[in-house]
C-alpha positions, 0 to 999 in steps of 0.5 A, spaced: 555 548 214 561 544 214 561 542 221 554 539 221 556 535 215 562 532 218 558 531 225 552 527 221 558 523 217 561 521 224 554 519 226 552 515 220 559 511 220 558 510 228 550 507 227 553 503 221 559 500 225 554 499 231 549 495 227 554 491 224 557 489 230 550 487 233 549 483 227 556 479 227 554 477 234 548 473 232 547 466 230 541 464 226 539 458 224 540 457 217 540 451 211 547 451 209 552 446 213 559 448 212 564 442 209 568 439 215 574 438 211 579 442 215 579 448 210 575 454 212 572 458 205 570 465 205 562 465 206 562 458 209 560 460 216 555 465 218 559 468 223 566 469 223 570 474 228 578 475 228 581 475 235 588 476 236 592 470 233 585 466 232 579 467 228 573 464 230 567 461 226 560 458 227 554 456 223 548 452 225 542 449 222 536 446 225 540 439 227 547 441 227 552 446 230 558 447 226 564 451 229 571 452 226 578 456 229 583 458 225 590 459 229 596 463 227 600 457 230 603 450 228 601 448 235 594 446 238 587 450 237 581 449 241 574 451 242 569 450 247 561 451 249 557 452 255 561 457 259 565 464 258 570 461 262 574 454 262 570 451 268 564 448 266 565 448 258 566 442 253 572 443 250 575 441 243 582 441 242 586 439 236 593 439 233 597 436 227 603 432 230 610 432 228 609 425 224 603 429 220 597 425 224 591 429 227 591 429 234 584 431 237 581 430 244 574 432 247 575 435 254 571 438 260 573 444 263 574 444 271 577 450 274 583 452 270 584 445 267 581 440 263 580 433 263 578 428 258 570 429 257 565 424 258 563 419 252 556 423 251 560 428 249 564 424 243 557 422 242 555 429 240 560 429 235 558 429 228 565 430 224 571 433 225 577 435 222 584 438 224 589 441 218 596 445 219 598 449 213 602 455 212 603 456 219 596 456 221 592 450 225 585 449 223 580 445 227 573 444 224 567 440 228 560 439 227 556 437 233 549 435 234 545 442 235 540 439 240 546 437 245 548 444 246 542 449 244 536 448 248 529 450 246 529 458 248 536 458 250 538 466 248 545 465 247 551 460 246 557 462 250 564 460 246 571 460 249 577 459 244 584 458 245 591 457 241 597 454 244 604 454 241 606 447 242 604 440 239 601 437 245 594 438 249 598 440 256 601 447 255 598 453 257 595 457 251 598 463 248 592 467 246 585 466 249 578 469 249 570 468 249 564 471 246 557 470 247 553 469 241 545 471 241 541 465 238 536 467 233 
């Protein structure tokens, strides 16, 4: 009798975790816009997930797509949209330099590299902020949702990365990608 009870508990736990993972990969339209201030507060974003040395956040309203990356680094962090790899992505990178000045660049992925983005990418930015505190660098950005999410689009592909240097050119120390279901 105890054996079936343990099996039932394992099945219930599995289904609960599977449901949570499926829900965590969805990005629904909401009504609350995160404050783009370089500080991510608990519950501010509808999606969040930890990846190695970086946490990715996302929220959207009918007109705004808000993204944040918080990296365990005093170097750069980046988030990109439009592809699950660098090539073809629109990438936003930022860090705080040695003088405390925010450095931020919209970039376009070409192969395994990136170049300055077209002016249309800058026109899609509503606001952004980069802060460094406690050994972590945070980049928050609000974008015009219609520039990145088209009517009927089923998913939003995101890439993210973190680097150890205060420069836009060094290779990343950690990177990843995720495809969020749009609902």
